[in-house]
ZAKE-39667 format. One record per residue (C-alpha): residue number from 1; residue in three letters; x, y, z. Coordinates in Angstrom, 1 decimal. Each point is the difference from the previous one (the first is absolute). Last residue first. Example, Ala and Ser with C-alpha at 12.3 -4.5 7.8 and 13.67 -1.06 7.14 Angstrom:
BEGIN
+-------+-------+--------+--------+--------+
! numar ! dokol !     xx !     yy !     zz !
+-------+-------+--------+--------+--------+
!     2 !   SER !   13.7 !   -1.1 !    7.1 !
!     1 !   ALA !   -1.4 !   -3.4 !    0.7 !
+-------+-------+--------+--------+--------+
END
This chain:
BEGIN
+-------+-------+--------+--------+--------+
! numar ! dokol !     xx !     yy !     zz !
+-------+-------+--------+--------+--------+
!   254 !   UNK !   -8.8 !    6.8 !   12.1 !
!   253 !   UNK !    1.3 !    3.3 !   -1.8 !
!   252 !   UNK !    0.3 !    0.3 !   -4.4 !
!   251 !   UNK !    2.1 !    1.8 !   -1.9 !
!   250 !   UNK !   -0.1 !   -0.4 !   -3.8 !
!   249 !   UNK !    3.7 !    1.4 !   -1.6 !
!   248 !   UNK !   -0.4 !   -2.1 !   -3.1 !
!   247 !   UNK !   -3.6 !   -1.0 !   -0.3 !
!   246 !   UNK !   -2.0 !   -2.9 !    2.1 !
!   245 !   UNK !   -3.3 !   -1.1 !   -1.0 !
!   244 !   UNK !   -2.6 !   -0.1 !    2.7 !
!   243 !   UNK !   -2.4 !   -2.3 !    1.4 !
!   242 !   UNK !   -2.5 !    0.8 !    2.7 !
!   241 !   UNK !   -3.2 !   -0.9 !   -1.4 !
!   240 !   UNK !    0.3 !   -0.7 !   -4.1 !
!   239 !   UNK !   -2.1 !    2.2 !   -2.1 !
!   238 !   UNK !    2.7 !    2.9 !    0.3 !
!   237 !   UNK !    2.7 !   -2.4 !   -0.7 !
!   236 !   UNK !   -1.4 !   -0.5 !   -3.7 !
!   235 !   UNK !    0.3 !    3.6 !   -0.4 !
!   234 !   UNK !    3.5 !    0.3 !    2.0 !
!   233 !   UNK !    1.1 !   -3.5 !   -2.4 !
!   232 !   UNK !   -1.0 !    2.6 !   -3.3 !
!   231 !   UNK !    1.5 !    2.3 !    1.4 !
!   230 !   UNK !    3.7 !   -1.7 !   -0.1 !
!   229 !   UNK !   -0.4 !   -2.1 !   -3.2 !
!   228 !   UNK !   -1.1 !   -3.0 !    0.7 !
!   227 !   UNK !    1.9 !   -2.8 !   -0.1 !
!   226 !   UNK !    2.2 !   -1.6 !   -2.7 !
!   225 !   UNK !    2.2 !    2.9 !    0.5 !
!   224 !   UNK !    1.1 !   -1.1 !    3.3 !
!   223 !   UNK !   -1.1 !    0.5 !    3.4 !
!   222 !   UNK !    2.1 !   -0.6 !    3.0 !
!   221 !   UNK !   -2.5 !    1.0 !    2.5 !
!   220 !   UNK !   -3.2 !   -0.1 !    1.2 !
!   219 !   UNK !   -1.2 !    1.1 !    3.6 !
!   218 !   UNK !   -3.0 !   -1.7 !    2.1 !
!   217 !   UNK !   -1.3 !    1.0 !    3.0 !
!   216 !   UNK !   -2.1 !   -1.3 !    2.7 !
!   215 !   UNK !    0.8 !   -3.7 !   -0.4 !
!   214 !   UNK !   -2.3 !   -2.7 !    0.5 !
!   213 !   UNK !    1.9 !   -2.3 !   -1.4 !
!   212 !   UNK !   -2.8 !   -1.6 !   -2.5 !
!   211 !   UNK !   -0.7 !    3.6 !   -1.4 !
!   210 !   UNK !    3.8 !    0.8 !   -0.1 !
!   209 !   UNK !    0.6 !   -2.8 !   -2.0 !
!   208 !   UNK !   -3.1 !    0.9 !   -2.6 !
!   207 !   UNK !    1.6 !    3.6 !   -0.4 !
!   206 !   UNK !    3.5 !   -1.9 !   -0.6 !
!   205 !   UNK !   -1.0 !   -2.5 !   -2.9 !
!   204 !   UNK !   -2.0 !    3.0 !   -2.0 !
!   203 !   UNK !    3.8 !    1.7 !    0.6 !
!   202 !   UNK !    1.3 !   -3.1 !   -1.2 !
!   201 !   UNK !    2.4 !   -2.1 !    1.7 !
!   200 !   UNK !    3.3 !   -0.9 !   -2.0 !
!   199 !   UNK !    1.6 !   -3.1 !   -1.4 !
!   198 !   UNK !   -2.7 !   -1.5 !   -2.0 !
!   197 !   UNK !   -2.5 !    2.9 !   -0.3 !
!   196 !   UNK !   -3.6 !   -0.1 !    0.4 !
!   195 !   UNK !   -2.1 !    2.5 !   -2.1 !
!   194 !   UNK !    0.9 !    2.4 !    1.2 !
!   193 !   UNK !    1.2 !    3.6 !    0.9 !
!   192 !   UNK !    3.7 !   -1.1 !   -0.7 !
!   191 !   UNK !    3.7 !    1.2 !    1.9 !
!   190 !   UNK !   -2.3 !   -0.7 !    3.4 !
!   189 !   UNK !    2.4 !    0.7 !    3.3 !
!   188 !   UNK !   -2.1 !   -0.4 !    2.5 !
!   187 !   UNK !    0.0 !    2.0 !    3.6 !
!   186 !   UNK !   -2.7 !   -1.0 !    2.7 !
!   185 !   UNK !   -0.6 !    2.6 !    2.6 !
!   184 !   UNK !   -1.9 !    0.1 !    3.8 !
!   183 !   UNK !    0.6 !   -4.0 !   -0.7 !
!   182 !   UNK !   -3.1 !   -3.1 !    1.2 !
!   181 !   UNK !    1.2 !   -2.7 !   -1.3 !
!   180 !   UNK !    3.7 !    1.2 !   -2.1 !
!   179 !   UNK !    2.1 !   -2.2 !    2.4 !
!   178 !   UNK !   -2.1 !   -2.9 !    0.3 !
!   177 !   UNK !   -0.7 !   -0.3 !   -3.7 !
!   176 !   UNK !    4.5 !    0.2 !   -0.1 !
!   175 !   UNK !   -0.6 !   -3.4 !    2.1 !
!   174 !   UNK !   -2.1 !   -1.6 !   -2.4 !
!   173 !   UNK !    1.9 !    0.1 !   -2.1 !
!   172 !   UNK !   -0.5 !    2.7 !   -3.5 !
!   171 !   UNK !   -1.1 !   -0.2 !   -3.1 !
!   170 !   UNK !   -1.0 !    2.5 !   -2.4 !
!   169 !   UNK !    3.1 !    0.4 !   -1.4 !
!   168 !   UNK !    3.1 !    2.1 !    2.1 !
!   167 !   UNK !    2.1 !    3.1 !   -0.4 !
!   166 !   UNK !   -0.1 !    2.0 !    3.6 !
!   165 !   UNK !   -3.1 !   -0.5 !    2.3 !
!   164 !   UNK !    0.4 !    2.6 !    2.1 !
!   163 !   UNK !   -2.0 !   -0.3 !    3.2 !
!   162 !   UNK !   -0.6 !    2.8 !    2.5 !
!   161 !   UNK !   -1.0 !   -0.9 !    3.6 !
!   160 !   UNK !   -1.0 !    3.0 !    2.5 !
!   159 !   UNK !   -0.5 !   -0.4 !    3.8 !
!   158 !   UNK !    3.7 !    1.6 !    0.6 !
!   157 !   UNK !    2.0 !   -0.8 !   -3.0 !
!   156 !   UNK !   -0.2 !   -3.7 !   -1.7 !
!   155 !   UNK !    1.5 !    0.0 !   -3.5 !
!   154 !   UNK !   -0.9 !   -3.5 !   -1.8 !
!   153 !   UNK !    2.4 !   -0.3 !   -3.1 !
!   152 !   UNK !   -0.1 !   -2.2 !   -3.4 !
!   151 !   UNK !    2.9 !   -1.9 !   -1.0 !
!   150 !   UNK !    1.2 !   -1.2 !   -3.3 !
!   149 !   UNK !    2.3 !   -3.5 !   -0.8 !
!   148 !   UNK !    0.0 !    0.2 !   -4.3 !
!   147 !   UNK !   -3.2 !   -0.6 !   -2.3 !
!   146 !   UNK !   -2.3 !    1.1 !    2.9 !
!   145 !   UNK !   -2.1 !   -1.2 !    2.8 !
!   144 !   UNK !    0.4 !    1.9 !    2.8 !
!   143 !   UNK !    1.9 !   -0.5 !    3.4 !
!   142 !   UNK !   -0.6 !    1.7 !    2.7 !
!   141 !   UNK !    2.1 !    2.7 !    2.3 !
!   140 !   UNK !   -1.4 !    1.0 !    3.2 !
!   139 !   UNK !    0.4 !    3.7 !    0.9 !
!   138 !   UNK !    0.4 !    1.5 !    3.6 !
!   137 !   UNK !   -0.8 !    3.4 !    2.2 !
!   136 !   UNK !    0.8 !    2.5 !    2.3 !
!   135 !   UNK !    3.5 !   -0.9 !    1.7 !
!   134 !   UNK !    1.1 !   -3.1 !   -3.3 !
!   133 !   UNK !   -0.8 !   -3.1 !   -0.4 !
!   132 !   UNK !    0.3 !   -2.5 !   -3.1 !
!   131 !   UNK !   -2.6 !   -2.3 !   -0.2 !
!   130 !   UNK !    0.8 !   -3.5 !   -1.3 !
!   129 !   UNK !   -2.5 !   -1.6 !   -2.3 !
!   128 !   UNK !    2.2 !    0.3 !   -3.3 !
!   127 !   UNK !    4.1 !    0.5 !    1.2 !
!   126 !   UNK !    1.6 !    3.1 !    0.1 !
!   125 !   UNK !    3.6 !    1.0 !    0.0 !
!   124 !   UNK !    1.6 !    2.7 !    0.9 !
!   123 !   UNK !    2.4 !    1.2 !   -2.5 !
!   122 !   UNK !    2.0 !    3.1 !    1.2 !
!   121 !   UNK !    0.0 !    2.3 !   -3.0 !
!   120 !   UNK !    1.7 !    0.9 !   -3.5 !
!   119 !   UNK !    3.7 !   -1.0 !    0.7 !
!   118 !   UNK !   -1.9 !   -3.8 !    0.7 !
!   117 !   UNK !   -1.0 !    0.5 !   -3.4 !
!   116 !   UNK !    3.8 !    0.5 !   -1.6 !
!   115 !   UNK !    1.2 !   -3.8 !    0.6 !
!   114 !   UNK !   -1.8 !   -0.7 !   -3.1 !
!   113 !   UNK !   -2.8 !    2.1 !   -0.9 !
!   112 !   UNK !   -2.4 !   -1.5 !   -2.7 !
!   111 !   UNK !    0.1 !   -3.7 !   -0.6 !
!   110 !   UNK !    1.8 !   -1.8 !    3.3 !
!   109 !   UNK !   -0.8 !    3.1 !    2.2 !
!   108 !   UNK !   -4.0 !    0.4 !   -1.8 !
!   107 !   UNK !   -0.1 !   -3.7 !    1.0 !
!   106 !   UNK !    1.5 !   -0.3 !    3.4 !
!   105 !   UNK !   -2.5 !    3.0 !    0.8 !
!   104 !   UNK !   -2.8 !   -2.2 !   -0.9 !
!   103 !   UNK !    0.8 !   -2.7 !    0.9 !
!   102 !   UNK !    0.5 !    1.6 !    3.5 !
!   101 !   UNK !   -3.3 !    1.7 !   -0.1 !
!   100 !   UNK !    0.8 !    3.7 !   -0.2 !
!    99 !   UNK !   -0.4 !    2.7 !    2.9 !
!    98 !   UNK !    2.9 !    2.5 !   -1.1 !
!    97 !   UNK !    0.4 !    2.5 !    2.9 !
!    96 !   UNK !    2.2 !    2.9 !   -0.8 !
!    95 !   UNK !    2.7 !    2.5 !    1.9 !
!    94 !   UNK !    0.6 !    3.4 !   -1.8 !
!    93 !   UNK !    2.0 !    1.1 !   -3.5 !
!    92 !   UNK !   -3.0 !   -1.0 !   -2.4 !
!    91 !   UNK !    2.9 !    0.0 !   -2.7 !
!    90 !   UNK !   -0.2 !   -3.8 !    0.0 !
!    89 !   UNK !   -3.7 !    0.4 !    0.6 !
!    88 !   UNK !   -0.2 !    0.5 !   -3.9 !
!    87 !   UNK !    1.1 !   -3.4 !   -0.6 !
!    86 !   UNK !   -3.2 !   -1.5 !    1.2 !
!    85 !   UNK !   -1.9 !    2.0 !   -3.0 !
!    84 !   UNK !   -0.5 !   -3.4 !   -1.8 !
!    83 !   UNK !   -1.4 !   -2.0 !    3.0 !
!    82 !   UNK !   -3.9 !    0.2 !   -0.7 !
!    81 !   UNK !   -0.2 !    0.3 !   -3.8 !
!    80 !   UNK !    2.5 !   -2.2 !   -0.5 !
!    79 !   UNK !   -1.5 !   -3.0 !    1.9 !
!    78 !   UNK !    1.8 !   -0.7 !    2.7 !
!    77 !   UNK !   -3.1 !   -0.5 !    2.8 !
!    76 !   UNK !   -1.9 !    1.8 !    2.4 !
!    75 !   UNK !    2.9 !    2.1 !    1.0 !
!    74 !   UNK !   -0.1 !    2.3 !    3.4 !
!    73 !   UNK !    2.0 !    2.8 !    0.6 !
!    72 !   UNK !    0.6 !    1.4 !    3.6 !
!    71 !   UNK !    0.7 !    3.4 !    1.0 !
!    70 !   UNK !   -0.4 !    2.7 !   -2.8 !
!    69 !   UNK !    0.1 !    3.8 !    0.7 !
!    68 !   UNK !    0.1 !    2.7 !   -2.4 !
!    67 !   UNK !   -2.7 !   -0.3 !   -2.2 !
!    66 !   UNK !   -1.1 !    3.0 !   -1.7 !
!    65 !   UNK !   -2.8 !   -2.0 !   -1.8 !
!    64 !   UNK !    1.9 !    0.8 !   -3.9 !
!    63 !   UNK !    2.9 !   -1.0 !    1.0 !
!    62 !   UNK !   -0.8 !   -3.2 !    1.6 !
!    61 !   UNK !   -2.0 !   -0.8 !   -3.1 !
!    60 !   UNK !    3.0 !    1.0 !   -2.1 !
!    59 !   UNK !    2.5 !   -2.7 !    2.0 !
!    58 !   UNK !   -2.5 !   -2.6 !   -0.1 !
!    57 !   UNK !   -0.2 !    0.1 !   -3.6 !
!    56 !   UNK !    1.5 !   -3.6 !   -0.5 !
!    55 !   UNK !   -2.2 !   -1.3 !    2.8 !
!    54 !   UNK !    0.8 !    0.1 !    3.6 !
!    53 !   UNK !   -2.2 !   -2.6 !    1.8 !
!    52 !   UNK !   -2.1 !    1.0 !    3.4 !
!    51 !   UNK !    1.9 !    2.7 !    1.8 !
!    50 !   UNK !   -0.6 !    0.7 !    3.3 !
!    49 !   UNK !    0.1 !    2.8 !    2.5 !
!    48 !   UNK !    0.2 !   -0.6 !    3.3 !
!    47 !   UNK !   -0.6 !    1.8 !    3.7 !
!    46 !   UNK !   -3.6 !   -1.1 !   -0.1 !
!    45 !   UNK !   -0.7 !   -0.8 !   -3.7 !
!    44 !   UNK !    0.6 !    2.1 !   -3.4 !
!    43 !   UNK !   -0.9 !   -2.6 !   -2.5 !
!    42 !   UNK !    1.3 !    0.7 !   -3.1 !
!    41 !   UNK !   -1.2 !   -1.8 !   -3.2 !
!    40 !   UNK !    2.0 !   -0.7 !   -3.5 !
!    39 !   UNK !   -1.4 !   -1.4 !   -2.9 !
!    38 !   UNK !    1.3 !    1.0 !   -3.8 !
!    37 !   UNK !   -0.9 !    4.2 !   -1.2 !
!    36 !   UNK !   -3.4 !    0.5 !   -1.1 !
!    35 !   UNK !   -1.3 !    2.4 !   -2.3 !
!    34 !   UNK !   -3.6 !    0.8 !    0.0 !
!    33 !   UNK !   -0.2 !    1.6 !    2.7 !
!    32 !   UNK !    1.8 !    3.1 !   -1.5 !
!    31 !   UNK !    1.1 !   -0.5 !   -3.6 !
!    30 !   UNK !   -2.4 !    1.3 !   -2.9 !
!    29 !   UNK !    2.0 !   -1.2 !   -3.1 !
!    28 !   UNK !    2.3 !   -2.4 !    0.9 !
!    27 !   UNK !   -2.4 !   -1.8 !    2.9 !
!    26 !   UNK !   -2.9 !    0.0 !   -3.1 !
!    25 !   UNK !    2.2 !   -1.6 !   -2.4 !
!    24 !   UNK !    1.0 !   -2.7 !    2.3 !
!    23 !   UNK !   -3.9 !   -0.6 !    0.8 !
!    22 !   UNK !   -0.7 !    0.1 !   -3.9 !
!    21 !   UNK !    2.8 !   -2.4 !   -0.9 !
!    20 !   UNK !    3.0 !    1.3 !   -1.8 !
!    19 !   UNK !    2.7 !   -1.7 !    2.4 !
!    18 !   UNK !    3.2 !    0.5 !   -0.6 !
!    17 !   UNK !    1.0 !    0.2 !    3.6 !
!    16 !   UNK !   -2.8 !   -0.4 !    2.2 !
!    15 !   UNK !   -2.1 !    3.0 !    1.5 !
!    14 !   UNK !   -0.8 !   -0.5 !    2.3 !
!    13 !   UNK !    2.7 !   -2.6 !    2.3 !
!    12 !   UNK !    1.2 !   -3.3 !   -2.1 !
!    11 !   UNK !    0.2 !   -2.3 !    3.1 !
!    10 !   UNK !   -3.5 !    1.3 !    1.9 !
!     9 !   UNK !   -0.6 !    3.5 !    0.7 !
!     8 !   UNK !   -1.0 !    1.8 !    3.3 !
!     7 !   UNK !    3.5 !    1.8 !    1.3 !
!     6 !   UNK !    0.4 !    2.2 !    3.1 !
!     5 !   UNK !   -3.3 !   -1.3 !    1.6 !
!     4 !   UNK !    0.4 !    1.7 !    3.3 !
!     3 !   UNK !   -1.4 !   -1.8 !    3.2 !
!     2 !   UNK !   -0.6 !    2.1 !    3.2 !
!     1 !   UNK !   -0.4 !   -2.3 !    3.6 !
+-------+-------+--------+--------+--------+
END
């Protein structure tokens, strides 16, 4: 399985519009890995390209990575930085599956898209804890702790297990912990480095989670300008075992 990180910033992206903090100033002046579009990930699975989330930046991210095929979209939750680019797929002109929990789908239909939502993609409802099976892989969504209904994803392909936690506090169900246990790869959204944050797990807490769950590799993504700049995060990660800091365009294999 190949995983492409199309955007690795949180809701504000980096640099943040109108912000003159040292982090954003460096990102404007130096560019490169210091700049981050809002978060989205493409999982290339056997015969199936699965896009996780559609932020407002998704058109530019897909063009930058020269992605011409997507078979399905998985939406983790309804916040704008994860769904604002869904309208771009009105112009996709190819069949798409849209994996959205029924309550989240109804919220998007009622508050954002109305009757146009079925024109974007074929709704494939999922329920946390229920496996969605394909020929060659399957995935299992699980609920996480966030101010709105939000779902992580466990992907099983051959003998490998990849976990994506989505936006969440550092508080998980026993069921979620059982899915994470012994995973080959854990991808965690960590806007902040530390100390503990009310609504999101931090980078430091994600490393503790990796060790607790016996995970082989950890990728940190969804970083905002309150976290360390990318080069400083990479320097910190060099002192950790199996920790990677995602940047826009990063590709890894599992």
